[in-house]
Backbone as ProteinMPNN parsed JSONL, in Angstrom:
{"seq_chain_A": "XXXXXXXXXXXXXXXXXXXXXXXXXXXXXXXXXXXXXXXXXXXXXXXXXXXXXXXXXXXXXXXXXXXXXXXXXXXXXXXXXXXXXXXXXXXXXXXXXXXXXXXXXXXXXXXXXXXXXXXXXXXXXXXXXXXXXXXXXXXXXXXXXXXXXXXXXXXXXXXXXXXXXXXXXXXXXXXXXXXXXXXXXXXXXXXXXXXXXXXXXXXXXXXXXXXX", "coords_chain_A": {"N_chain_A": [[1.358, 38.242, 17.854], [3.323, 37.553, 15.952], [4.848, 35.943, 17.577], [3.171, 33.758, 17.951], [3.164, 32.701, 15.355], [5.818, 31.954, 15.104], [5.953, 29.989, 17.072], [4.17, 28.114, 15.996], [5.524, 27.459, 13.645], [7.849, 26.334, 14.71], [6.714, 24.16, 16.029], [5.711, 22.653, 13.885], [8.092, 22.076, 12.606], [9.369, 20.501, 14.523], [7.57, 18.339, 14.634], [7.938, 17.308, 12.073], [10.6, 16.48, 12.248], [10.36, 14.423, 14.103], [8.69, 12.65, 12.686], [10.359, 11.994, 10.549], [12.262, 10.627, 11.971], [10.842, 8.347, 12.601], [10.778, 7.066, 10.11], [13.511, 6.486, 9.847], [13.92, 4.683, 11.954], [12.207, 2.583, 11.214], [13.434, 1.79, 8.84], [15.901, 0.845, 9.761], [15.28, -0.983, 11.829], [12.697, -2.008, 11.556], [9.046, -1.758, 11.742], [8.056, -2.809, 14.111], [9.75, -2.056, 16.089], [9.296, 0.552, 16.574], [8.944, 2.876, 18.986], [8.201, 5.08, 21.725], [10.463, 5.888, 23.259], [12.74, 5.16, 21.671], [12.214, 6.572, 19.307], [12.227, 9.188, 20.271], [14.924, 9.428, 21.074], [16.194, 9.078, 18.612], [15.219, 11.252, 17.166], [16.096, 13.281, 18.735], [14.591, 14.644, 20.653], [12.432, 15.555, 23.415], [10.506, 12.965, 24.815], [7.992, 13.625, 25.656], [7.002, 15.4, 23.814], [6.238, 13.809, 21.712], [3.953, 12.507, 22.619], [2.431, 14.795, 22.978], [2.069, 15.836, 20.39], [1.231, 13.654, 18.86], [-0.168, 11.87, 20.4], [-0.064, 9.023, 20.79], [1.82, 5.975, 20.104], [0.584, 4.607, 18.027], [-0.861, 6.706, 16.862], [1.264, 8.248, 15.984], [2.435, 6.502, 14.092], [0.345, 6.345, 12.225], [0.249, 8.975, 11.268], [2.775, 9.113, 10.121], [2.548, 7.214, 8.054], [0.676, 8.456, 6.466], [2.148, 10.351, 5.222], [3.115, 9.196, 2.953], [5.657, 8.448, 2.184], [6.621, 5.959, 2.399], [6.365, 4.25, 0.314], [6.503, 3.635, -3.255], [5.267, 5.798, -5.88], [4.283, 4.658, -8.133], [1.869, 3.39, -8.927], [0.033, 5.465, -8.661], [1.048, 7.275, -10.557], [0.702, 5.705, -12.828], [-2.132, 5.613, -13.019], [-2.724, 8.35, -13.206], [-1.618, 8.97, -15.665], [-3.163, 7.621, -17.412], [-5.089, 7.559, -20.313], [-8.208, 9.29, -20.873], [-11.196, 8.608, -22.328], [-9.746, 5.324, -21.494], [-7.422, 4.014, -23.87], [-6.762, 1.392, -24.224], [-8.233, -1.881, -23.859], [-10.304, -2.819, -21.019], [-9.364, -5.152, -19.589], [-6.602, -5.331, -20.157], [-5.68, -2.931, -19.102], [-6.27, -3.286, -16.384], [-4.693, -5.524, -15.82], [-2.114, -4.449, -16.214], [-2.07, -2.569, -14.143], [-2.2, -4.254, -11.854], [0.207, -5.633, -12.119], [1.977, -3.504, -11.812], [1.45, -2.781, -9.172], [2.233, -5.142, -7.853], [4.986, -5.147, -8.439], [5.765, -2.815, -7.103], [5.413, -3.565, -4.374], [7.234, -5.684, -4.201], [9.648, -4.353, -4.512], [9.814, -2.575, -2.442], [10.617, -2.725, 0.711], [9.86, -1.369, 3.028], [7.154, -0.865, 2.647], [6.123, -3.453, 2.799], [6.795, -4.108, 5.423], [5.213, -2.259, 6.785], [2.698, -3.106, 6.058], [2.568, -5.514, 7.458], [2.587, -4.443, 10.021], [0.134, -3.086, 9.993], [-1.649, -5.27, 9.815], [-1.154, -6.503, 12.261], [-1.992, -4.556, 14.074], [-4.505, -3.841, 13.367], [-4.953, -1.554, 11.967], [-5.503, 0.507, 8.995], [-4.298, 2.229, 7.13], [-2.406, 2.072, 4.997], [-3.503, 0.032, 3.358], [-5.943, 1.231, 2.851], [-5.16, 3.361, 1.282], [-4.328, 1.995, -1.015], [-6.817, 0.897, -1.718], [-8.202, 3.195, -2.455], [-6.795, 3.931, -4.75], [-7.339, 1.705, -6.37], [-10.12, 1.959, -6.64], [-10.205, 4.28, -8.138], [-9.188, 3.413, -10.604], [-11.092, 1.506, -11.282], [-13.349, 3.08, -11.533], [-12.714, 4.353, -13.846], [-12.41, 2.365, -15.836], [-14.545, 0.655, -15.511], [-16.617, -2.339, -15.114], [-15.247, -5.505, -16.131], [-15.783, -6.862, -19.432], [-18.735, -8.809, -19.696], [-18.677, -9.465, -17.027], [-19.69, -8.715, -13.918], [-18.665, -7.951, -11.441], [-16.103, -6.741, -10.947], [-14.697, -5.447, -8.949], [-14.649, -7.295, -6.846], [-12.973, -9.204, -7.958], [-10.575, -7.731, -8.164], [-10.123, -7.292, -5.446], [-9.655, -9.929, -4.562], [-7.313, -10.623, -6.06], [-5.566, -8.646, -5.139], [-5.35, -9.262, -2.394], [-4.028, -11.706, -2.556], [-1.57, -10.896, -3.658], [-0.668, -9.162, -1.635], [-0.279, -11.056, 0.478], [1.62, -12.896, -0.558], [3.759, -11.168, -1.063], [4.489, -10.13, 1.509], [5.103, -12.521, 2.693], [7.381, -13.239, 1.384], [9.5, -12.115, 2.704], [10.053, -13.77, 4.763], [9.994, -16.384, 3.902], [11.324, -18.751, 1.594], [9.958, -20.13, -0.412], [6.61, -20.704, -1.739], [4.687, -23.434, -2.021], [5.914, -24.603, -5.021], [6.786, -22.201, -5.903], [9.267, -19.907, -6.248], [9.843, -17.374, -4.187], [11.908, -15.665, -4.037], [12.991, -15.153, -6.449], [13.08, -13.737, -9.779], [11.959, -15.343, -11.711], [10.059, -16.863, -10.304], [8.196, -14.868, -9.551], [7.496, -13.977, -12.06], [5.974, -16.097, -12.916], [3.752, -15.785, -11.252], [2.791, -13.332, -12.199], [2.027, -14.034, -14.791], [-0.069, -15.758, -14.205], [-1.899, -13.983, -13.029], [-2.453, -12.389, -15.244], [-3.644, -14.342, -16.861], [-5.911, -15.076, -15.342], [-7.433, -12.694, -15.35], [-7.838, -12.418, -18.105], [-9.294, -14.755, -18.666], [-11.572, -14.375, -17.099], [-12.781, -12.098, -18.249], [-13.571, -13.09, -20.656], [-15.369, -15.06, -20.227], [-18.103, -14.866, -20.163], [-19.401, -14.684, -17.714], [-21.892, -14.012, -15.317], [-22.409, -12.434, -12.399], [-24.224, -12.21, -9.35], [-24.401, -9.512, -7.376], [-24.202, -9.269, -3.873], [-26.603, -7.521, -2.092], [-25.916, -4.707, -0.007], [-26.46, -4.525, 3.505]], "CA_chain_A": [[0.973, 37.524, 16.638], [4.535, 36.972, 15.404], [5.272, 34.87, 18.487], [2.326, 32.596, 17.642], [3.629, 32.149, 14.082], [7.098, 31.289, 15.377], [5.647, 28.761, 17.815], [3.563, 27.167, 15.065], [6.582, 26.997, 12.751], [8.706, 25.445, 15.493], [5.952, 22.945, 16.283], [5.685, 21.877, 12.648], [9.449, 21.593, 12.364], [9.606, 19.403, 15.469], [6.767, 17.207, 14.193], [8.598, 16.727, 10.9], [11.805, 15.778, 12.72], [9.891, 13.184, 14.745], [8.2, 11.758, 11.635], [11.526, 11.489, 9.818], [12.889, 9.64, 12.854], [10.069, 7.106, 12.431], [11.285, 6.434, 8.899], [14.849, 5.954, 10.109], [13.785, 3.507, 12.816], [11.619, 1.511, 10.404], [14.445, 1.331, 7.887], [16.972, 0.134, 10.461], [14.833, -2.007, 12.776], [11.353, -2.493, 11.283], [8.016, -1.007, 12.465], [7.787, -3.357, 15.442], [10.652, -1.406, 17.039], [8.899, 1.948, 16.765], [8.472, 3.142, 20.339], [8.401, 6.472, 22.107], [11.835, 6.156, 23.714], [13.681, 5.084, 20.554], [11.928, 7.676, 18.395], [12.692, 10.422, 20.912], [16.393, 9.456, 20.991], [16.585, 9.246, 17.21], [14.858, 12.609, 16.748], [16.748, 14.248, 19.614], [13.573, 15.47, 21.31], [11.828, 14.996, 24.625], [9.414, 12.069, 24.431], [6.716, 14.281, 25.973], [6.511, 16.049, 22.602], [5.597, 12.792, 20.877], [2.59, 12.375, 23.138], [1.717, 16.061, 22.787], [1.722, 16.051, 18.987], [0.68, 12.469, 18.191], [-1.008, 11.208, 21.402], [0.34, 7.64, 21.052], [2.645, 5.389, 19.048], [-0.295, 4.347, 16.889], [-1.114, 7.988, 16.213], [2.507, 8.61, 15.313], [2.573, 5.657, 12.917], [-0.667, 6.728, 11.241], [0.679, 10.223, 10.639], [3.921, 8.809, 9.27], [2.085, 6.518, 6.866], [-0.055, 9.403, 5.623], [3.116, 11.119, 4.445], [3.275, 8.532, 1.672], [7.059, 8.279, 1.844], [6.991, 4.571, 2.637], [6.165, 3.438, -0.874], [6.631, 4.371, -4.503], [4.004, 6.321, -6.385], [4.138, 4.131, -9.491], [0.458, 3.143, -9.23], [-0.601, 6.769, -8.848], [1.504, 7.784, -11.86], [0.049, 4.88, -13.843], [-3.521, 6.042, -13.159], [-2.754, 9.744, -13.658], [-1.228, 9.031, -17.076], [-4.088, 6.819, -18.206], [-5.989, 8.413, -21.112], [-9.629, 9.236, -20.532], [-11.29, 7.214, -21.859], [-8.556, 4.514, -21.787], [-7.327, 3.536, -25.249], [-6.687, -0.068, -24.185], [-9.422, -2.511, -23.29], [-10.219, -2.856, -19.551], [-8.561, -6.251, -19.07], [-5.179, -4.997, -20.26], [-5.411, -1.852, -18.144], [-6.29, -3.869, -15.042], [-3.5, -6.373, -15.704], [-0.946, -3.575, -16.056], [-2.112, -1.996, -12.8], [-1.861, -5.284, -10.879], [1.643, -5.879, -12.244], [2.654, -2.347, -11.215], [1.269, -2.924, -7.729], [3.084, -6.251, -7.415], [6.381, -4.695, -8.509], [5.961, -1.851, -6.01], [5.578, -4.269, -3.105], [8.484, -6.453, -4.251], [10.823, -3.48, -4.476], [9.799, -1.663, -1.295], [10.495, -3.481, 1.96], [9.135, -0.573, 4.019], [5.722, -1.095, 2.424], [5.789, -4.779, 3.324], [6.876, -4.021, 6.884], [4.069, -1.516, 7.282], [1.526, -3.972, 5.896], [2.558, -6.416, 8.613], [2.194, -3.635, 11.177], [-1.308, -2.878, 9.89], [-2.334, -6.518, 10.14], [-1.003, -6.75, 13.687], [-2.65, -3.542, 14.899], [-5.868, -3.605, 12.916], [-5.035, -0.279, 11.257], [-5.722, 0.282, 7.565], [-3.904, 3.416, 6.372], [-1.77, 1.684, 3.747], [-4.468, -0.69, 2.534], [-6.954, 2.193, 2.42], [-4.556, 4.1, 0.172], [-4.432, 1.152, -2.209], [-8.241, 0.811, -2.061], [-8.566, 4.421, -3.155], [-6.217, 3.844, -6.093], [-8.087, 0.69, -7.11], [-11.419, 2.52, -6.986], [-9.997, 5.24, -9.224], [-9.05, 2.695, -11.868], [-12.377, 0.87, -11.584], [-14.251, 4.122, -12.002], [-12.33, 4.713, -15.215], [-12.568, 1.292, -16.82], [-15.786, -0.062, -15.295], [-16.491, -3.787, -14.996], [-14.765, -6.223, -17.297], [-16.884, -7.352, -20.271], [-19.416, -10.046, -19.302], [-18.363, -9.783, -15.63], [-20.242, -7.526, -13.261], [-18.125, -7.712, -10.101], [-14.655, -6.59, -11.106], [-14.112, -5.04, -7.663], [-14.373, -8.516, -6.09], [-11.796, -9.798, -8.58], [-9.42, -6.929, -7.753], [-9.918, -7.581, -4.024], [-9.067, -11.264, -4.48], [-5.94, -10.574, -6.566], [-4.78, -7.791, -4.244], [-5.074, -10.015, -1.168], [-2.988, -12.685, -2.874], [-0.298, -10.186, -3.825], [-0.271, -8.758, -0.281], [0.2, -12.182, 1.276], [2.863, -13.429, -1.124], [4.829, -10.183, -0.919], [4.998, -10.081, 2.881], [5.67, -13.841, 2.989], [8.702, -13.361, 0.75], [10.535, -11.672, 3.648], [10.296, -14.82, 5.752], [9.993, -17.709, 3.3], [11.934, -18.897, 0.276], [8.998, -20.618, -1.393], [5.25, -21.139, -1.455], [4.65, -24.599, -2.907], [7.165, -24.619, -5.775], [7.037, -20.849, -6.4], [10.404, -19.282, -5.588], [9.511, -15.984, -3.912], [13.134, -14.876, -4.035], [13.515, -15.061, -7.818], [12.233, -13.111, -10.787], [11.214, -16.4, -12.4], [8.895, -17.181, -9.494], [7.218, -13.79, -9.64], [6.986, -13.957, -13.434], [4.894, -17.091, -12.959], [2.589, -15.164, -10.622], [2.276, -12.311, -13.104], [1.343, -14.71, -15.898], [-1.344, -16.269, -13.698], [-2.779, -12.818, -12.896], [-2.884, -12.048, -16.605], [-4.536, -15.397, -17.348], [-7.176, -14.983, -14.602], [-8.192, -11.544, -15.864], [-8.229, -12.726, -19.482], [-10.338, -15.778, -18.648], [-12.787, -13.804, -16.525], [-13.452, -11.167, -19.167], [-14.052, -13.795, -21.843], [-16.106, -16.246, -19.796], [-19.538, -14.6, -20.166], [-19.933, -14.923, -16.376], [-22.72, -12.983, -14.732], [-22.522, -12.66, -10.961], [-25.199, -11.391, -8.649], [-23.786, -8.883, -6.213], [-25.029, -9.312, -2.673], [-26.911, -6.156, -1.663], [-25.46, -4.352, 1.344], [-27.557, -4.438, 4.477]], "C_chain_A": [[2.179, 36.824, 16.027], [5.021, 35.801, 16.258], [4.477, 33.605, 18.206], [2.787, 31.921, 16.358], [4.936, 31.39, 14.271], [6.865, 29.97, 16.089], [5.058, 27.7, 16.89], [4.609, 26.584, 14.13], [7.507, 26.028, 13.469], [8.02, 24.112, 15.76], [5.937, 22.052, 15.04], [7.058, 21.305, 12.331], [9.755, 20.406, 13.267], [8.825, 18.16, 15.056], [7.413, 16.526, 13.001], [9.851, 15.956, 11.282], [11.417, 14.437, 13.333], [9.429, 12.185, 13.683], [9.347, 11.187, 10.806], [12.255, 10.439, 10.649], [12.159, 8.301, 12.768], [10.575, 6.352, 11.206], [12.647, 5.803, 9.104], [14.774, 4.675, 10.937], [13.214, 2.33, 12.031], [12.658, 0.926, 9.458], [15.498, 0.469, 8.563], [16.471, -1.084, 11.239], [13.471, -2.626, 12.464], [10.326, -1.772, 12.143], [7.737, -1.53, 13.859], [8.677, -2.725, 16.508], [10.311, 0.066, 17.258], [8.281, 2.108, 18.146], [8.85, 4.559, 20.727], [9.851, 6.761, 22.465], [12.83, 6.17, 22.559], [13.454, 6.233, 19.569], [12.44, 8.994, 18.977], [14.218, 10.538, 20.831], [16.848, 9.726, 19.564], [16.334, 10.67, 16.726], [15.574, 13.677, 17.564], [15.771, 15.188, 20.275], [13.117, 14.794, 22.589], [10.627, 14.15, 24.231], [8.04, 12.645, 24.751], [6.116, 14.916, 24.718], [5.814, 15.06, 21.675], [4.149, 12.601, 21.323], [1.776, 13.652, 22.883], [1.223, 16.209, 21.355], [0.987, 14.869, 18.341], [-0.155, 11.59, 19.116], [-0.563, 9.788, 21.768], [1.242, 7.163, 19.93], [1.798, 5.1, 17.813], [-0.607, 5.633, 16.127], [0.087, 8.467, 15.43], [2.678, 7.813, 14.025], [1.561, 6.039, 11.836], [-0.261, 8.003, 10.522], [1.868, 9.981, 9.709], [3.461, 8.166, 7.963], [1.344, 7.452, 5.919], [0.884, 10.304, 4.827], [3.322, 10.523, 3.059], [4.707, 8.293, 1.262], [7.52, 6.823, 1.942], [6.902, 3.719, 1.39], [6.35, 4.287, -2.12], [5.257, 4.878, -4.937], [3.734, 5.832, -7.795], [2.677, 3.921, -9.872], [-0.278, 4.457, -9.466], [-0.234, 7.357, -10.196], [0.82, 7.027, -12.995], [-1.374, 5.382, -14.099], [-3.601, 7.462, -13.7], [-2.447, 9.859, -15.144], [-2.151, 8.228, -17.989], [-5.023, 7.737, -18.994], [-7.432, 8.251, -20.665], [-10.456, 9.571, -21.784], [-10.033, 6.419, -22.222], [-8.575, 4.003, -23.224], [-7.234, 2.023, -25.309], [-7.953, -0.641, -23.564], [-9.213, -2.756, -21.795], [-9.33, -3.962, -18.988], [-7.077, -5.948, -19.087], [-4.8, -3.898, -19.276], [-5.32, -2.421, -16.732], [-5.069, -4.756, -14.822], [-2.251, -5.537, -15.473], [-0.898, -2.965, -14.665], [-1.696, -3.027, -11.751], [-0.377, -5.619, -10.937], [2.441, -4.741, -11.611], [2.604, -2.43, -9.696], [2.174, -4.01, -7.168], [4.55, -5.827, -7.387], [6.7, -3.718, -7.387], [6.235, -2.567, -4.689], [6.868, -5.075, -3.083], [9.694, -5.563, -4.003], [10.894, -2.622, -3.219], [9.546, -2.417, 0.0], [9.719, -2.702, 3.018], [7.632, -0.766, 3.875], [5.297, -2.437, 3.007], [5.819, -4.779, 4.847], [5.635, -3.325, 7.452], [2.768, -2.287, 7.091], [1.43, -4.946, 7.065], [2.134, -5.677, 9.87], [0.683, -3.401, 11.162], [-2.088, -4.123, 10.309], [-2.3, -6.771, 11.64], [-1.784, -5.788, 14.565], [-4.108, -3.306, 14.512], [-6.05, -2.27, 12.225], [-5.175, -0.547, 9.76], [-5.303, 1.464, 6.698], [-3.339, 3.03, 5.012], [-2.75, 0.969, 2.823], [-5.582, 0.232, 2.047], [-6.443, 3.02, 1.248], [-4.641, 3.298, -1.113], [-5.888, 1.033, -2.651], [-8.671, 2.033, -2.873], [-8.025, 4.433, -4.579], [-6.995, 2.855, -6.953], [-9.455, 1.215, -7.534], [-11.308, 3.532, -8.12], [-9.918, 4.525, -10.567], [-10.362, 2.037, -12.258], [-13.4, 1.888, -12.085], [-13.958, 4.522, -13.442], [-12.66, 3.62, -16.219], [-13.894, 0.552, -16.682], [-15.547, -1.555, -15.119], [-15.911, -4.373, -16.275], [-15.962, -6.705, -18.126], [-17.418, -8.691, -19.765], [-19.161, -10.424, -17.84], [-18.713, -8.577, -14.791], [-19.761, -7.308, -11.833], [-16.602, -7.657, -10.139], [-13.991, -6.187, -9.792], [-13.804, -6.252, -6.788], [-13.137, -9.214, -6.638], [-10.529, -9.061, -8.145], [-9.092, -7.18, -6.284], [-9.201, -8.917, -3.842], [-7.602, -11.247, -4.925], [-5.037, -9.756, -5.645], [-4.395, -8.534, -2.968], [-3.977, -11.047, -1.409], [-1.625, -12.042, -3.007], [0.225, -9.726, -2.468], [0.408, -9.927, 0.447], [1.522, -12.732, 0.746], [4.026, -12.464, -0.927], [5.383, -10.156, 0.5], [5.576, -11.436, 3.299], [7.082, -13.969, 2.45], [9.828, -12.903, 1.669], [10.914, -12.765, 4.637], [10.481, -16.202, 5.128], [10.631, -17.687, 1.916], [10.898, -19.233, -0.787], [7.583, -20.711, -0.83], [4.956, -22.215, -2.498], [5.965, -24.635, -3.69], [7.482, -23.255, -6.389], [8.167, -20.221, -5.587], [10.121, -17.788, -5.418], [10.73, -15.071, -3.899], [13.7, -14.677, -5.441], [12.531, -14.359, -8.737], [11.392, -14.155, -11.509], [9.941, -16.765, -11.637], [7.813, -16.127, -9.622], [6.677, -13.628, -11.05], [5.855, -14.97, -13.601], [3.609, -16.519, -12.36], [1.968, -14.131, -11.56], [1.512, -12.939, -14.27], [-0.01, -15.262, -15.464], [-2.347, -15.127, -13.532], [-3.339, -12.437, -14.265], [-3.904, -13.064, -17.129], [-5.901, -15.326, -16.65], [-8.034, -13.862, -15.163], [-8.69, -11.819, -17.277], [-9.379, -13.729, -19.508], [-11.663, -15.22, -18.128], [-13.522, -12.936, -17.544], [-14.001, -11.857, -20.404], [-14.978, -14.959, -21.506], [-17.618, -16.092, -19.842], [-20.177, -14.879, -18.806], [-20.771, -13.733, -15.928], [-22.903, -13.296, -13.26], [-23.604, -11.737, -10.386], [-24.541, -10.816, -7.409], [-24.748, -8.938, -5.041], [-25.339, -7.896, -2.217], [-26.438, -5.909, -0.254], [-26.66, -4.17, 2.247], [-27.445, -3.125, 5.246]], "O_chain_A": [[2.097, 35.662, 15.63], [5.534, 34.807, 15.744], [5.029, 32.505, 18.219], [2.8, 30.693, 16.279], [5.143, 30.328, 13.683], [7.488, 28.958, 15.767], [5.407, 26.524, 16.988], [4.604, 25.386, 13.845], [7.906, 25.012, 12.9], [8.657, 23.06, 15.723], [6.128, 20.84, 15.137], [7.172, 20.18, 11.843], [10.335, 19.416, 12.821], [9.351, 17.049, 15.118], [7.435, 15.298, 12.924], [10.136, 14.903, 10.712], [12.084, 13.429, 13.099], [9.745, 10.999, 13.773], [9.306, 10.023, 10.406], [12.801, 9.478, 10.106], [12.783, 7.243, 12.853], [10.777, 5.138, 11.259], [12.915, 4.714, 8.598], [15.477, 3.703, 10.659], [13.689, 1.203, 12.17], [12.748, -0.291, 9.298], [15.939, -0.532, 7.998], [17.158, -2.103, 11.302], [13.118, -3.656, 13.038], [10.688, -1.221, 13.183], [7.236, -0.793, 14.708], [8.393, -2.843, 17.7], [10.97, 0.746, 18.045], [7.226, 1.544, 18.436], [9.73, 5.163, 20.113], [10.411, 7.766, 22.027], [13.664, 7.071, 22.464], [14.416, 6.802, 19.054], [13.017, 9.814, 18.262], [14.746, 11.615, 20.553], [17.773, 10.505, 19.334], [17.131, 11.228, 15.973], [15.655, 14.834, 17.151], [16.053, 16.374, 20.448], [13.383, 13.614, 22.816], [9.818, 14.567, 23.402], [7.036, 12.21, 24.187], [4.896, 14.972, 24.562], [4.902, 15.433, 20.936], [3.237, 12.541, 20.498], [0.578, 13.587, 22.605], [0.098, 16.653, 21.124], [0.219, 15.05, 17.397], [-0.793, 10.647, 18.647], [-0.671, 9.388, 22.927], [1.416, 7.854, 18.926], [2.241, 5.32, 16.686], [-0.616, 5.646, 14.896], [-0.052, 9.026, 14.342], [3.023, 8.374, 12.986], [1.898, 6.052, 10.653], [-0.407, 8.104, 9.303], [1.953, 10.577, 8.635], [3.933, 8.534, 6.887], [1.379, 7.261, 4.703], [0.463, 10.947, 3.866], [3.658, 11.232, 2.11], [4.965, 7.966, 0.104], [8.66, 6.498, 1.61], [7.328, 2.564, 1.407], [6.353, 5.516, -2.047], [4.226, 4.441, -4.425], [3.044, 6.497, -8.568], [2.276, 4.229, -10.994], [-1.114, 4.553, -10.365], [-1.095, 7.878, -10.905], [0.41, 7.62, -13.993], [-1.778, 5.556, -15.249], [-4.44, 7.757, -14.552], [-2.962, 10.754, -15.814], [-1.936, 8.168, -19.2], [-5.679, 8.6, -18.41], [-7.823, 7.206, -20.145], [-10.418, 10.709, -22.252], [-9.322, 6.791, -23.155], [-9.624, 3.607, -23.733], [-7.584, 1.422, -26.324], [-8.657, 0.048, -22.826], [-8.075, -2.886, -21.345], [-8.616, -3.738, -18.011], [-6.366, -6.272, -18.136], [-3.72, -3.933, -18.685], [-4.41, -2.082, -15.975], [-4.477, -4.736, -13.743], [-1.422, -5.877, -14.63], [0.173, -2.85, -14.069], [-0.919, -2.708, -10.85], [0.237, -5.865, -9.898], [3.455, -4.977, -10.954], [3.601, -2.177, -9.019], [2.808, -3.823, -6.129], [5.268, -6.112, -6.428], [7.774, -3.779, -6.79], [7.173, -2.22, -3.971], [7.532, -5.143, -2.049], [10.655, -5.979, -3.355], [11.926, -2.004, -2.954], [8.402, -2.712, 0.344], [8.998, -3.297, 3.82], [6.915, -0.825, 4.874], [4.242, -2.546, 3.631], [4.96, -5.386, 5.486], [5.082, -3.749, 8.467], [1.836, -2.134, 7.88], [0.346, -5.179, 7.6], [1.402, -6.223, 10.695], [0.028, -3.506, 12.199], [-3.06, -4.039, 11.061], [-3.294, -7.2, 12.225], [-2.195, -6.144, 15.669], [-4.854, -2.651, 15.241], [-7.178, -1.882, 11.923], [-4.991, -1.675, 9.303], [-5.889, 1.685, 5.638], [-3.739, 3.588, 3.99], [-2.814, 1.274, 1.632], [-6.111, 0.039, 0.952], [-7.198, 3.342, 0.331], [-4.979, 3.832, -2.17], [-6.166, 1.066, -3.85], [-9.409, 1.915, -3.851], [-8.7, 4.885, -5.504], [-7.278, 3.126, -8.12], [-9.904, 0.955, -8.65], [-12.202, 3.634, -8.96], [-10.506, 4.973, -11.551], [-10.714, 2.011, -13.437], [-14.216, 1.586, -12.956], [-14.846, 4.972, -14.165], [-13.132, 3.903, -17.32], [-14.331, -0.108, -17.624], [-14.402, -1.991, -14.989], [-16.065, -3.811, -17.359], [-17.04, -6.932, -17.577], [-16.646, -9.594, -19.444], [-19.398, -11.567, -17.448], [-18.097, -7.521, -14.936], [-20.384, -6.555, -11.085], [-15.914, -8.418, -9.459], [-12.84, -6.548, -9.548], [-12.809, -6.249, -6.063], [-12.34, -9.758, -5.874], [-9.528, -9.69, -7.799], [-7.921, -7.27, -5.915], [-8.255, -9.02, -3.062], [-6.743, -11.799, -4.239], [-3.889, -10.125, -5.4], [-3.254, -8.448, -2.513], [-3.102, -11.24, -0.565], [-0.631, -12.582, -2.521], [1.411, -9.875, -2.174], [1.52, -9.796, 0.96], [2.439, -13.003, 1.522], [5.15, -12.889, -0.657], [6.599, -10.158, 0.691], [6.447, -11.492, 4.167], [7.892, -14.721, 2.993], [10.986, -13.257, 1.449], [11.965, -12.699, 5.274], [11.059, -17.093, 5.752], [10.489, -16.72, 1.167], [10.935, -18.713, -1.902], [7.382, -20.786, 0.383], [4.97, -21.95, -3.7], [7.033, -24.693, -3.08], [8.328, -23.147, -7.276], [8.035, -20.027, -4.379], [10.154, -17.03, -6.388], [10.604, -13.854, -3.765], [14.773, -14.095, -5.601], [11.32, -14.378, -8.515], [10.248, -13.89, -11.877], [8.88, -16.953, -12.233], [6.638, -16.458, -9.784], [5.54, -13.196, -11.234], [4.898, -14.73, -14.338], [2.517, -16.736, -12.887], [0.745, -14.07, -11.693], [0.471, -12.428, -14.683], [-0.975, -15.247, -16.228], [-3.522, -15.288, -13.86], [-4.536, -12.195, -14.42], [-4.896, -12.696, -17.757], [-6.934, -15.498, -17.297], [-9.222, -14.052, -15.423], [-9.829, -11.494, -17.612], [-10.327, -13.575, -20.279], [-12.732, -15.545, -18.643], [-14.741, -13.031, -17.683], [-14.81, -11.277, -21.128], [-15.334, -15.751, -22.38], [-18.348, -17.051, -19.594], [-21.344, -15.264, -18.733], [-20.392, -12.582, -16.142], [-23.491, -14.319, -12.912], [-23.846, -10.638, -10.886], [-24.167, -11.554, -6.497], [-25.944, -8.688, -5.186], [-24.41, -7.126, -1.973], [-26.538, -6.786, 0.604], [-27.726, -3.724, 1.822], [-28.269, -2.847, 6.117]]}, "name": "protein", "num_of_chains": 1, "seq": "XXXXXXXXXXXXXXXXXXXXXXXXXXXXXXXXXXXXXXXXXXXXXXXXXXXXXXXXXXXXXXXXXXXXXXXXXXXXXXXXXXXXXXXXXXXXXXXXXXXXXXXXXXXXXXXXXXXXXXXXXXXXXXXXXXXXXXXXXXXXXXXXXXXXXXXXXXXXXXXXXXXXXXXXXXXXXXXXXXXXXXXXXXXXXXXXXXXXXXXXXXXXXXXXXXXX"}
């Protein structure tokens, strides 16, 4: 019985060493360089163990992303500290959340790298995590006044933030927006605020398409 416990403890320790090696490789080379041979060398383990514990590189990456160490937890803290019911009106709460999300992506290159990896592989661990956070906030604040599809609005704004954030690693500008400056991103934040403000005051009523 004790031998089984020791083996389990050793297995978990080895898995953690391998997962930490993934973080080191991503930090130094980006997620596109994550491969069995490089991870095994970085972790100092036999590559057979990677296949044994994670089955494939994709399995390894998914487990690493589930650790949540690739990004800040500012959005989670924001939601956890939100009074129930919120003391601010829904538009202001949603605007603050979108600004927090934007800042997180700007400040964390690993998150942007992993988003690119997700897009290239068709995986959705990171985006699913954000979806879960967004649903938590929507469940708390409900739809914006006079607008019955706030989730579609959040989806639209989130996609724009995703694209601009990952583009900032390769491009200086989009149109005349400087993606490398605070001034450029301040312009984006003001537009997000304006969109949410206009939507909640527009008396728009949308018909949601029923799921099939």
